[in-house]
C-alpha positions in Angstrom: 300.8 46.3 253.9 303.8 48.5 254.7 304.8 48.5 251.0 301.3 49.7 250.0 301.3 52.4 252.6 304.8 53.5 251.4 303.6 53.6 247.8 300.6 55.8 248.7 302.9 58.2 250.6 305.2 58.5 247.5 302.1 59.1 245.4 301.1 62.0 247.5 304.5 63.5 247.4 305.0 63.1 243.6 301.6 64.2 242.5 302.0 67.2 240.2 301.3 70.6 241.8 299.0 72.9 240.0 300.3 75.9 238.1 299.0 79.0 239.9 298.6 81.0 236.7 296.1 78.4 235.3 293.4 78.8 237.9 290.2 77.6 236.3 287.9 79.7 238.6 289.7 82.8 237.2 289.4 81.5 233.7 285.6 81.3 234.1 285.5 84.9 235.4 287.5 86.1 232.4 284.5 85.2 230.1 282.9 88.4 231.4 285.9 90.7 230.7 286.3 92.2 227.3 289.6 94.0 227.5 293.0 93.7 229.3 292.9 94.9 232.9 289.2 95.8 232.7 286.5 95.1 235.1 283.8 92.6 234.1 281.4 94.1 231.7 283.3 97.4 231.5 282.5 99.1 228.2 285.6 100.8 227.0 283.9 102.3 224.0 281.4 104.1 226.2 283.9 105.5 228.7 284.1 109.0 227.2 283.8 111.1 230.4 284.3 110.9 234.2 281.4 113.3 234.9 278.3 111.5 235.9 276.1 114.5 235.4 276.9 114.5 231.7 275.5 111.0 231.4 278.5 110.2 229.2 280.5 108.1 231.7 278.7 105.0 230.4 281.7 102.6 230.6 281.0 101.5 234.1 277.2 101.4 234.0 276.9 97.7 233.8 279.8 97.0 236.2 277.6 97.1 239.4 275.4 94.5 237.7 278.4 92.4 237.0 279.6 92.7 240.6 276.3 91.4 241.8 275.0 89.1 239.1 278.3 87.9 237.5 279.7 87.2 241.0 276.5 85.3 242.0 276.3 83.3 238.7 280.1 82.5 238.6 280.1 81.6 242.3 277.0 79.4 241.6 278.6 77.6 238.7 282.1 77.1 240.3 280.7 76.0 243.6 278.3 73.6 241.9 281.2 72.2 239.9 283.5 71.9 242.9 280.8 70.2 245.0 280.0 67.7 242.2 283.6 66.9 241.6 284.2 66.3 245.3 281.1 64.2 245.5 281.8 61.8 242.6 280.8 58.4 244.0 283.8 56.3 245.0 283.8 52.5 245.0 282.7 50.2 247.7 285.0 49.3 250.6 285.0 45.7 249.6 284.7 43.6 246.5 284.9 40.0 245.5 284.5 37.3 248.1 284.5 38.2 251.8 285.6 36.0 254.6 285.5 35.6 258.4 287.8 33.3 260.3 286.3 30.6 262.4 288.7 28.6 264.4 291.6 29.9 262.2 289.7 28.7 259.0 288.5 31.3 256.4 284.8 30.9 255.8 283.2 32.8 252.9 280.5 35.3 253.9 279.8 36.4 250.3 280.4 34.8 246.9 279.1 37.7 244.9 281.6 40.3 243.7 279.3 42.9 245.4 278.0 46.3 244.4 280.0 49.1 242.8 278.8 52.5 244.3 276.8 51.0 247.2 277.9 49.3 250.4 277.1 45.7 251.6 277.3 44.8 255.3 280.1 42.2 254.9 283.6 43.2 255.9 286.9 41.9 254.5 287.9 39.7 257.5 290.7 40.3 259.9 294.1 40.8 258.2 292.8 40.9 254.7 293.6 43.7 252.3 291.6 45.2 249.4 293.3 47.4 246.9 291.8 49.0 243.8 292.2 51.6 241.1 289.3 53.1 239.2 289.1 55.6 236.4 285.9 57.7 236.0 285.4 60.1 233.0 282.6 62.5 232.5 281.8 65.9 230.9 279.3 68.2 232.6 276.4 69.0 230.2 273.6 70.6 232.2 272.9 72.8 235.2 269.5 72.3 236.7 268.3 71.0 233.4 269.7 73.9 231.3 272.4 73.0 228.8 275.8 74.4 229.7 276.2 75.1 226.0 273.4 77.6 226.0 273.2 79.5 229.4 271.5 82.9 229.0 272.2 85.8 231.3 270.8 89.4 231.3 272.8 92.2 233.0 271.0 95.4 234.0 272.1 99.0 234.0 273.2 100.9 237.1 270.5 102.9 238.8 271.9 106.4 238.0 271.1 109.3 240.4 273.1 112.5 240.9 272.4 116.1 242.0 269.9 117.7 239.6 269.1 114.4 237.9 265.4 114.6 238.6 265.1 118.2 237.5 267.0 117.4 234.3 264.8 114.4 233.5 261.5 115.7 234.7 261.0 112.5 236.7 262.3 111.0 239.9 265.7 109.5 239.2 265.4 107.2 242.2 263.0 105.2 240.0 264.7 102.3 238.1 264.3 103.4 234.5 265.0 107.1 234.9 266.9 108.4 232.9 265.6 106.4 230.0 269.0 104.8 229.2 268.6 102.7 232.4 266.3 100.5 230.4 269.1 99.3 228.3 270.4 95.9 229.1 273.1 93.4 228.1 272.1 89.9 227.0 274.9 87.3 227.6 275.2 83.8 226.2 277.6 81.3 227.8 278.9 78.0 226.2 280.8 76.0 228.8 282.6 72.7 228.1 283.9 71.1 231.3 285.5 67.6 231.4 286.7 65.7 234.5 288.8 62.5 234.7 289.1 61.0 238.2 291.6 58.2 239.0 290.9 56.8 242.4 293.3 54.7 244.5 291.5 52.6 247.1 293.0 50.7 250.0 291.0 48.9 252.7 292.4 46.7 255.6 290.4 44.4 257.8 291.6 45.4 261.3 289.1 42.9 262.8 286.6 40.3 261.6 283.9 43.1 261.8 285.9 46.2 261.2 287.4 47.6 258.1 289.4 50.8 257.7 290.4 52.4 254.3 291.5 55.4 252.4 290.7 56.8 248.9 293.1 59.1 247.1 291.6 60.6 243.9 293.8 62.2 241.2 291.7 64.7 239.1 292.2 66.2 235.7 289.8 69.0 235.0 289.7 70.8 231.6 287.6 73.7 230.6 286.7 75.5 227.4 284.3 78.5 227.4 283.0 81.1 225.1 280.8 84.1 225.8 278.8 86.4 223.5 277.4 89.7 224.7 275.0 92.0 223.1 273.8 95.5 224.2 270.1 96.0 223.8 269.4 99.7 223.1 266.2 101.4 224.3 264.4 104.4 222.9 267.2 106.4 221.4 268.5 107.2 217.9 272.2 107.1 219.1 273.9 104.6 221.2 274.7 105.4 224.9 276.5 102.1 225.6 278.8 100.2 223.2 281.9 98.1 223.3 283.7 100.0 220.6 283.1 102.6 217.9 281.1 105.8 218.3 277.6 106.8 219.3 276.7 106.9 215.6 278.6 103.8 214.6 278.6 101.6 217.7 279.8 98.1 218.2 277.1 96.4 220.2 278.4 92.9 220.2 281.5 91.3 221.8 282.8 87.8 222.3 285.4 86.2 224.5 286.8 82.7 224.8 289.2 81.0 227.2 290.3 77.6 228.2 292.5 75.8 230.8 293.2 72.6 232.6 294.4 71.5 236.0 295.7 68.2 237.4 296.2 67.3 241.1 295.0 65.5 244.1 291.3 65.7 244.9 289.6 65.4 248.2 291.0 62.4 250.1 288.6 60.2 252.0 289.2 58.1 255.1 286.6 55.4 255.8 285.7 53.0 258.6 283.0 50.3 258.4 281.7 48.3 261.3 279.6 45.1 260.9 277.2 45.0 263.9 275.1 42.0 262.8 275.7 39.2 260.3 273.8 35.9 259.6 274.0 33.7 256.6 271.3 35.8 254.8 271.2 39.3 256.5 273.7 41.8 257.7 273.8 45.3 259.2 276.8 47.7 259.2 277.6 51.3 259.6 280.1 53.3 257.5 281.8 56.6 258.5 283.4 58.5 255.6 285.5 61.7 256.2 286.5 63.7 253.1 289.4 66.2 253.6 289.7 69.4 251.6 293.0 68.4 249.9 291.8 69.4 246.4 292.4 72.9 245.2 288.9 74.5 244.9 290.3 77.4 242.8 291.3 74.9 240.1 288.0 72.9 240.5 289.8 69.9 242.0 287.9 69.8 245.3 285.1 71.3 247.4 287.4 73.6 249.5 285.9 72.4 252.7 285.7 69.0 254.5 282.6 66.8 254.6 281.4 63.9 256.7 279.2 61.1 255.4 277.5 58.5 257.6 275.7 55.4 256.1 273.6 52.6 257.6 273.9 49.5 255.5 271.4 46.7 255.3 272.1 43.8 252.9 270.7 40.4 252.3 271.5 37.3 250.2 269.1 34.9 248.6 271.2 32.4 246.7 272.8 34.3 243.8 270.7 37.5 244.4 271.8 40.0 247.0 269.7 43.2 247.5 271.0 46.1 249.6 269.9 49.4 251.0 272.1 52.3 252.2 270.7 55.3 254.1 272.6 58.2 255.6 273.5 61.8 255.9 276.3 64.0 254.3 277.4 67.1 256.2 279.7 69.8 254.8 281.7 72.4 256.6 281.0 74.8 253.8 278.3 77.3 254.8 277.5 78.0 251.1 276.8 74.3 250.3 273.9 72.2 251.5 273.8 69.0 253.5 272.3 66.0 251.9 270.2 63.0 252.9 271.7 59.9 251.2 269.7 56.9 249.9 271.0 54.0 247.8 269.1 51.0 246.8 269.9 48.1 244.5 271.2 44.6 244.1 274.0 42.5 242.8 273.2 39.3 240.9 275.7 36.5 240.2 275.3 35.8 236.4 278.0 33.1 236.3 281.0 31.8 238.1 283.0 34.9 237.2 280.5 37.6 236.4 278.3 39.7 238.7 275.7 42.3 237.7 275.4 45.4 239.9 272.5 47.9 239.7 271.6 50.7 241.9 269.7 54.0 242.3 272.2 56.5 244.0 270.4 59.5 245.5 271.2 62.7 247.4 268.4 64.8 248.6 269.1 68.5 249.4 268.5 69.6 253.0 266.7 72.9 253.3 266.6 75.7 250.8 269.6 76.0 248.4 272.5 78.0 249.7 273.8 78.6 246.2 271.9 81.8 245.4 271.0 83.1 242.0 270.3 86.8 241.2 266.7 87.8 241.6 264.5 89.5 238.9 265.1 93.2 238.4 262.0 95.5 238.3 262.1 98.6 236.1 259.6 101.3 237.0 259.8 103.6 234.0 258.6 104.2 231.3 256.5 101.2 232.2 256.8 98.5 234.9 258.4 95.3 233.8 260.8 92.6 235.0 264.1 91.4 233.6 265.2 87.9 234.6 269.1 87.8 235.1 269.5 84.1 234.3 267.9 81.2 232.5 269.0 78.8 235.3 265.9 77.8 237.2 265.5 78.2 240.9 264.9 74.5 241.8 266.2 72.0 244.4 269.6 70.3 243.7 268.4 66.8 244.4 270.7 64.3 242.7 269.2 60.9 241.5 271.4 58.7 239.4 271.1 55.3 238.0 274.1 53.0 238.2 274.6 49.8 236.1 277.7 47.7 235.9 279.4 44.4 235.6 282.1 42.8 237.6 284.4 40.1 236.1 286.7 37.9 238.1 289.4 36.5 235.8 291.1 35.0 238.9 290.2 34.3 242.4 291.6 37.5 243.9 291.1 39.9 241.1 288.1 41.8 239.8 287.6 44.0 236.8 284.9 46.7 237.0 282.8 48.4 234.3 280.0 50.8 235.2 277.8 53.6 233.8 276.3 56.2 236.0 273.5 58.3 234.4 271.1 61.0 235.7 267.4 60.3 236.5 266.5 63.9 237.3 267.6 67.5 236.5 268.9 68.8 239.8 272.4 70.2 240.2 275.3 70.2 237.7 275.2 67.0 235.8 276.9 64.8 233.3 275.0 62.9 230.6 276.8 59.7 231.6 279.8 58.8 233.7 281.9 55.8 232.7 284.0 53.9 235.2 286.6 51.2 234.6 288.4 49.6 237.6 290.7 46.9 238.7 290.6 45.4 242.2 292.7 43.0 244.1 292.0 41.3 247.5 294.3 39.1 249.5 
């Protein structure tokens, strides 16, 4: 036990630090910047004057929209990503056969290898140790059902008003759409490719016949590739007022940008305690407390940036080789921009042979309250006719997460277990991967 603890300490000390210049959150923001040292959506080609009354200082006209909408969308994407990375399901606290000691003699309380991402009521047994390593790999493909390869944004013009504007235009410049050039917009297409590999080191120790304590240390590698394509949509004029380069007569109305990066480091470490409060030969009840610490760097999309606490009530049964289980609980986050979730997991593990166990679950998280990740609202233009522009194609829906989990556990020897699993979405809420593969090795003694 001391040797294992010492190894975990060395792992924490030796884990590679993240290079500050490679911050992935900043890389995402750079997709909206089209020149060195410029603000997001700044139009260098249109910046021909500093006099607002001349209506020639067009270079910054989309920057207020960028500050509001770009900031909102980028915050939405990065926080969605950070929360999903931090909430990647981690393996159960126990695996393989579990024991209690009666009169100094170990008595098996479960012969199944157990579930993979759910909990069963049985604990390890006093003095027993469970250690494991698991590797999960996935690429995010959709955000609230919209493909990350085809996110559409629309940025709107600043509402221009200056002394004498209404007299010059013959209309009220307080209206959105006066002057006429305020009707111009910028369509923006994003193509994001985000991959995450998580290697989790798990250690659980039976401090009593009914009490287990454990720790999970995840190492994350997050990689990102992104491209953006912007197009200015002119409105009612024979010459261009806004352009990326060129002149009013020969404007460049399109621009593209690409960026990439990767980060490696420790994710959000979790400490867990499970207490078995009732156990018979067929039924058991336990409670699990899981505290996740903000050890992962949120700016490099390695962690949530805030701690969270998860509480689960566990009910499991055993009917011969068939063992159903239900977990229900609550996940609370210290991040005011993230929602809490009600947790629900239901499934079973089935012994298929002496050394093979099938594990299947539905793993769910149901959002509490309205989403705290806010998207920009539609923009209403008043002139020359009333209409709405929708800043994003991302729908305003709940971020409920429902996943299916299907895996096999193999026991090549009495104390070792090999784990294979596939986790796949059953709904469209949140930031999702098409499928998450997990391979693991576990050892109990």
